C-alpha positions in Angstrom: -32.4 -25.4 12.8 -30.2 -23.0 12.5 -29.3 -23.0 8.5 -26.2 -23.4 8.2 -23.7 -20.3 7.6 -22.8 -19.5 3.7 -19.3 -19.7 4.8 -19.4 -23.3 5.0 -21.2 -23.8 1.5 -18.6 -21.5 0.2 -21.5 -19.1 -1.3 -19.0 -15.8 -0.3 -20.9 -12.3 -0.8 -18.6 -10.2 -2.3 -18.7 -6.8 -4.2 -19.9 -6.5 -7.7 -17.6 -8.3 -10.5 -15.2 -9.7 -8.3 -15.6 -12.9 -8.5 -15.0 -13.1 -12.4 -12.8 -9.4 -12.6 -9.4 -9.4 -13.5 -7.2 -8.0 -10.6 -3.6 -6.3 -11.8 -2.2 -8.1 -14.5 0.8 -10.4 -13.4 -1.2 -10.3 -9.8 -4.2 -13.2 -11.2 -2.7 -16.4 -11.0 -4.0 -19.6 -10.1 -2.8 -21.1 -7.2 -4.0 -24.2 -4.9 -6.3 -23.3 -3.0 -5.0 -22.9 0.5 -5.9 -25.4 3.5 -8.5 -23.7 6.1 -7.0 -22.2 9.1 -7.0 -23.5 12.2 -8.8 -21.3 14.6 -7.2 -21.0 18.5 -9.2 -22.6 21.0 -9.3 -19.1 23.0 -10.4 -17.0 20.4 -13.4 -19.4 19.9 -14.2 -19.4 23.4 -13.8 -15.2 23.1 -16.3 -15.9 20.0 -18.6 -18.0 22.2 -21.0 -15.3 23.0 -21.4 -14.4 19.3 -22.3 -17.4 18.1 -25.8 -17.2 16.0 -24.6 -13.8 15.0 -23.5 -12.3 11.3 -20.7 -10.1 11.0 -20.3 -8.2 7.8 -16.7 -7.3 6.4 -15.5 -4.8 3.7 -12.0 -5.9 2.6 -9.3 -3.5 -0.1 -8.6 -6.1 -2.4 -4.8 -7.2 -2.7 -2.9 -7.3 -5.7 -2.9 -10.9 -5.3 -5.7 -12.9 -6.1 -4.4 -16.1 -3.9 -4.4 -13.8 -1.0 -8.0 -12.6 -1.0 -8.7 -16.0 -1.6 -6.4 -17.4 1.4 -8.6 -14.4 3.4 -11.8 -15.8 2.4 -10.8 -19.3 3.4 -9.7 -17.9 6.9 -13.4 -16.5 7.3 -15.2 -19.6 6.2 -12.6 -21.3 8.9 -13.2 -18.4 11.6 -17.4 -18.7 11.0 -17.4 -22.6 10.7 -15.8 -23.3 14.1 -17.3 -20.4 15.9 -21.2 -21.3 14.5 -21.1 -17.4 13.4 -21.9 -16.0 9.5 -19.3 -13.8 7.9 -20.1 -11.9 4.9 -17.5 -10.3 3.2 -17.3 -7.8 0.3 -14.1 -6.5 -2.0 -13.5 -3.0 -2.5 -10.8 -1.4 -5.1 -8.6 1.0 -3.2 -7.4 2.8 -6.2 -11.1 3.4 -7.8 -11.1 7.3 -5.9 -14.3 6.8 -4.4 -13.7 4.5 -1.3 -13.9 6.5 1.3 -17.2 8.9 -0.5 -18.8 5.6 -0.6 -17.9 3.5 2.7 -18.8 7.0 4.6 -22.4 7.5 2.9 -22.9 3.7 4.5 -21.0 4.0 7.6 -23.8 7.2 7.8 -27.0 5.6 6.4 -26.6 2.9 9.2 -25.6 0.4 6.7 -21.9 0.4 7.2 -19.7 -2.8 7.8 -19.2 -3.9 11.2 -15.2 -4.3 10.0 -13.0 -3.4 7.3 -9.3 -3.0 6.3 -7.9 -0.6 4.3 -4.2 1.1 3.4 -3.3 3.1 6.9 -1.2 5.4 5.4 -4.2 6.3 2.9 -7.9 6.0 4.7 -8.0 5.8 8.6 -7.0 9.2 9.0 -9.8 10.5 6.5 -12.3 7.8 8.2 -11.3 9.0 12.1 -11.9 12.6 10.8 -15.3 12.0 9.1 -16.2 10.6 12.3 -16.8 6.7 11.4 -14.2 4.9 13.7 -14.4 3.3 16.7 -11.4 3.6 19.0 -9.9 0.3 19.2 -6.8 0.8 21.4 -8.7 -2.2 23.5 -7.7 -4.6 21.1 -4.1 -3.1 19.7 -3.2 -3.5 23.7 -3.9 -7.5 23.9 -2.7 -7.8 20.6 1.0 -6.3 22.0 1.1 -7.9 24.7 1.0 -11.2 22.7 2.9 -10.3 19.2 5.0 -7.4 20.3 5.1 -3.8 18.9 3.9 -3.2 16.2 5.7 -1.8 13.3 6.6 2.4 13.3 4.8 3.0 10.9 1.5 1.1 12.1 1.9 4.0 14.7 2.6 6.5 12.8 -0.9 5.9 10.2 -3.3 4.7 12.3 -2.7 5.7 16.0 -4.4 9.8 16.0 -4.0 11.8 18.9 -2.8 9.0 21.1 -5.5 6.3 20.0 -5.6 3.3 17.9 -8.0 4.0 15.1 -6.9 0.8 13.6 -5.5 -2.2 14.2 -2.5 -3.0 12.7 -3.3 -5.9 10.1 -0.4 -6.8 7.9 3.1 -5.2 6.2 3.4 -4.0 3.1 6.6 -4.3 1.4 7.2 -1.9 -1.6 10.1 -0.5 -2.7 12.5 -0.7 -6.1 13.1 -3.2 -8.3 16.1 -3.5 -10.5 17.2 -5.7 -14.0 20.4 -6.9 -12.0 21.9 -8.3 -15.2 20.8 -5.4 -17.5 23.7 -3.7 -14.9 25.6 -6.7 -15.4 26.1 -6.6 -19.0 26.8 -2.5 -18.3 29.3 -3.6 -15.5 27.1 -1.1 -13.2 27.7 -2.5 -9.7 24.5 -2.9 -7.8 25.5 -0.4 -4.7 26.4 2.5 -7.5 22.3 2.6 -7.7 21.7 4.9 -4.5 19.9 8.2 -5.3 17.3 9.5 -7.6 19.8 10.6 -10.0 21.5 7.6 -10.1 18.7 5.8 -10.8 17.5 8.6 -13.8 21.2 7.9 -15.2 21.6 4.7 -14.6 18.3 4.0 -16.5 19.2 5.5 -19.6 22.6 3.6 -19.9 20.8 0.4 -19.8 18.4 1.0 -22.0 18.3 0.0 -25.8 15.0 0.3 -27.5 16.3 -1.6 -30.7 16.1 -4.2 -28.1 12.6 -3.2 -26.6 14.6 -2.5 -23.4 13.7 0.9 -21.5 15.6 1.6 -18.3 12.8 4.1 -16.8 9.2 2.1 -15.9 7.8 4.4 -13.8 4.5 6.5 -14.5 3.5 9.8 -13.1 -0.3 9.7 -14.9 -3.3 9.4 -12.4 -2.8 6.5 -10.3 -1.5 5.4 -7.0 1.9 4.4 -8.3 1.7 7.9 -9.9 0.9 10.0 -6.3 3.6 7.6 -4.9 6.8 8.8 -7.4 5.9 12.4 -6.9 5.6 11.9 -3.6 8.9 10.1 -3.4 10.9 12.6 -5.0 9.4 15.9 -3.3 10.4 13.6 -0.1 13.6 13.4 -1.4 14.2 17.0 -2.4 13.1 17.7 1.5 9.7 19.1 0.6 6.1 17.8 1.2 2.5 18.6 1.0 2.1 19.3 4.5 4.2 20.4 7.5 4.8 17.5 9.7 2.0 18.1 11.8 -0.4 17.0 8.9 -2.1 20.2 8.7 -0.6 22.9 7.7 0.4 23.2 3.6 3.8 23.5 2.8 3.3 22.2 -1.0 5.0 25.5 -2.3 8.6 25.6 -1.5 11.8 26.1 -3.9 11.9 22.0 -2.6 8.8 21.5 -4.4 9.8 23.4 -7.1 13.4 21.4 -7.7 11.8 18.0 -7.8 8.8 18.8 -10.2 11.3 20.2 -12.5 13.4 16.7 -11.7 10.9 15.1 -12.8 9.4 17.0 -15.6 12.8 16.9 -17.1 12.7 13.4 -16.8 9.6 12.8 -18.3 10.0 15.8 -21.6 13.8 16.1 -22.2 14.8 14.5 -25.4 18.2 12.9 -23.6 16.0 10.5 -21.6 13.6 9.7 -24.3 15.2 6.5 -24.9 15.0 4.6 -21.4 10.9 5.9 -21.2 8.7 3.1 -22.8 6.4 4.3 -25.2 2.8 4.7 -23.6 4.2 5.5 -19.5 2.7 8.9 -19.6 -0.9 7.5 -20.1 0.2 4.1 -17.6 -2.0 3.1 -14.7 -1.3 0.8 -11.6 -1.0 -2.5 -14.0 1.4 -0.7 -16.2 4.9 -1.1 -14.9 3.3 -4.9 -13.8 2.8 -5.4 -17.5 6.1 -3.9 -18.7 8.0 -5.6 -15.9 6.4 -9.1 -16.4 6.9 -8.5 -20.3 10.7 -8.1 -19.5 10.8 -4.4 -21.0 11.8 -2.5 -18.4 14.8 -1.9 -15.6 13.7 -0.5 -12.9 10.4 0.5 -10.8 8.8 1.3 -7.5 6.2 -1.0 -6.6 5.0 -3.1 -3.9 7.0 -6.4 -4.2 3.3 -8.0 -6.0 4.7 -8.3 -9.3 8.4 -9.8 -7.9 6.0 -12.5 -6.4 3.9 -13.0 -9.6 7.0 -13.7 -11.6 8.3 -16.0 -8.9 5.2 -18.2 -8.7 4.6 -18.5 -12.7 8.6 -19.1 -13.6 9.1 -15.5 -15.5 12.4 -15.4 -16.3 12.2 -11.7 -15.2 12.4 -13.1 -11.1 16.3 -14.6 -11.1 17.5 -11.5 -12.7 15.8 -9.0 -10.0 17.6 -7.4 -7.2 15.0 -5.7 -4.2 16.5 -2.7 -2.9 14.3 -0.5 -0.1 14.6 2.7 -2.0 16.2 5.9 -3.4 17.6 8.8 -1.7 17.1 12.5 -2.3 19.5 15.3 -2.6 18.0 16.1 0.9 18.1 12.2 2.4 20.9 10.0 3.2 18.3 7.5 3.7 15.9 6.6 1.2 12.0 8.3 2.3 10.7 4.8 2.4 8.5 3.8 5.2 6.2 0.9 3.8 2.6 0.4 4.6 0.3 -1.7 6.8 -3.3 -2.3 6.0 -5.1 -1.9 9.3 -9.0 -3.3 10.2 -11.1 -0.8 11.7 -14.9 -1.0 13.3 -16.8 1.5 12.2 -19.3 3.5 14.0 -22.7 1.9 14.3 -21.5 -1.6 13.7 -24.1 -4.0 14.3 -21.6 -6.6 16.0 -18.5 -4.9 17.3 -17.4 -7.4 20.2 -17.2 -10.2 17.3 -15.6 -7.7 14.7 -12.8 -7.0 17.2 -12.3 -11.1 18.0 -12.0 -11.6 13.8 -9.5 -8.8 14.1 -7.4 -10.6 17.1 -7.5 -13.8 14.8 -6.6 -12.4 11.4 -3.2 -10.5 12.1 -1.1 -13.7 13.2 -0.9 -17.2 13.2 -2.3 -19.9 10.3 -4.5 -17.1 8.9 -1.9 -14.7 7.8 1.4 -17.7 6.7 -1.7 -18.9 4.7 -1.8 -15.3 3.2 1.6 -14.6 3.0 2.4 -18.2 1.3 0.0 -18.0 -1.4 1.1 -14.3 -1.7 4.9 -15.0 -1.7 5.4 -12.1 0.6 2.8 -9.2 -0.6 1.6 -10.0 2.8 4.0 -9.6 5.6 4.1 -9.5 9.7 3.3 -6.4 11.4 3.8 -7.0 14.6 7.8 -7.8 15.8 7.1 -11.2 17.1 5.2 -12.6 14.3 8.2 -12.0 12.1 10.2 -14.6 13.8 7.2 -17.0 14.5 7.6 -19.0 11.6 10.7 -19.9 9.0 8.7 -18.8 6.1 9.3 -15.1 6.8 12.6 -15.3 7.2 13.7 -17.4 4.5 11.0 -17.8 2.0 12.9 -15.0 -0.5 15.4 -12.9 -0.3 13.3 -10.0 -1.1 11.9 -11.0 2.2 15.1 -9.8 3.9 14.4 -6.0 1.5 10.6 -5.9 3.2 12.3 -6.3 6.7 14.6 -4.1 6.5 11.9 -1.6 5.3 9.2 -2.9 8.1 11.6 -2.8 10.8 13.5 0.3 10.5 13.9 2.7 13.3 11.5 6.2 12.1 11.2 9.2 11.4 13.5 9.5 8.4 14.9 13.6 8.9 15.9 15.5 5.9 18.1 18.1 6.1 15.0 20.4 5.6 13.7 19.9 8.8 10.8 17.4 7.7 10.5 13.9 9.3 8.8 10.8 7.7 6.5 9.3 8.5 4.5 12.5 9.1 1.4 12.9 11.4 -1.7 11.0 10.1 -3.1 13.4 7.8 -6.8 13.6 5.9 -6.2 16.4 3.9 -3.3 15.0 2.6 -5.1 11.7 2.1 -7.7 13.5 0.2 -4.9 15.3 -2.2 -3.8 11.7 -3.1 -7.1 10.2 -3.5 -8.0 13.5 -5.8 -4.8 13.2 -7.9 -3.8 16.8 -7.7 -0.4 16.0 -7.7 -0.5 13.6 -10.7 -3.1 16.1 -13.1 -0.7 18.9 -11.7 2.1 16.8 -13.5 0.1 16.4 -16.7 -0.3 20.6 -17.1 3.3 20.7 -16.8 4.3 17.9 -19.6 0.8 18.2 -21.6 -0.4 22.2 -21.6 3.4 23.4 -20.7 2.3 25.3 -17.6 6.0 26.6 -16.4 6.7 24.4 -13.5 6.6 27.3 -10.6 3.1 28.2 -11.8 1.8 24.9 -11.7 3.4 24.3 -8.4 1.7 27.1 -7.2 -1.6 26.5 -8.7 -1.9 23.4 -7.4 -0.8 24.7 -3.7 -4.2 26.8 -3.5 -5.8 24.0 -4.6 -4.3 21.9 -2.2 -5.2 24.7 0.4 -8.8 24.9 -0.9 -9.4 21.0 -0.1 -8.1 21.2 3.3 -10.3 24.3 3.9 -13.0 22.5 2.9 -12.3 19.7 5.3 -12.3 22.5 8.3 -8.6 23.1 8.4 -7.6 26.7 8.0 -4.8 28.0 6.1 
């Protein structure tokens, strides 16, 4: 008799420390366990040839512990219904070594069968390393069932006309604002439109005597730090690379202007009152902690921290407004395209057929809805028709309208310098962010007093060297 699979005994195989490690502050809340989602009969039938086999899954840990638990519950339900064994492990996307470790495992023949990662941060790198299987057939089936995926998914997971990642779910991100602090100063929310508006309003609503600091975004080594620097650069009409994703164009007058804006904001005594103590050393959890503590008035983040304030009854929640983002001097629209997580099948996968069936199971219906509900919107649809498949996605929270606006907007967004975002997937750009060259540049400017123009030129050389190491001539 075949032994029961480990999922049915709830003995999840996870990476070291995941069971007891805390996720980002404010996102490790406890919640009632999600009910096991149903497994559609057609997918049970599709999995029939794989009955008795096993599948290994690698998951990028989300910032909502409840969503991670819901994923495990969904995989358990699939395993129980189909007579398969699924072993899942979690990986930290911000650890800096995710690509190197996974690539080494794949090339050693020990890689997972199925994984999911942030598409904009990882898919191009894995594809350029030769680690991924073309999954265009799966995406074509899903488009027939659920409509087209968001434009940002196409721009990050489709390369050279083929899909290398299966769009999984949307990641809403944007600006969070303390609307009560604005109201106290008589500032209408619609006055907050640009990066310069945000800086000036953040200063106006600050009051260190009341432990209120208007600005809540770091430029330290972190995913949030990378995102902040890139947002400002893009808003000024500059970028790490040209739209083809291959030619480094970092050292430009627009980049110098953008970095000068940031350097002034973080160093000028004029803005000292709006900078919370220690902001220069925050990691990705810093703004979460400060926001939930009611200390900061404006931040840019995934909406996980907003969802957490709702679930825990934090008084910050009813006083929060959500915005898609902030425009720069070279744009009329905020260059905020959102992101999606994509499921990938690795070369050398022992069970690629089952991996593709599990991928189809996860992207819609009860599995996705269960993750969306327990994370209060951190996980949202990526396919057009799924947005209207349940009232929760439409009416679950006012912030969902912001997320849907973000994820269904027409792309690309063009700047007055001619750049179009999102740009082509670029393994080089992703490697630059993984190496934290942008945040290290800001540290040189702020701590070592390196002139902005010199720091930009030096960083351009480092970026170009990294591209060359990846086999992209400059």
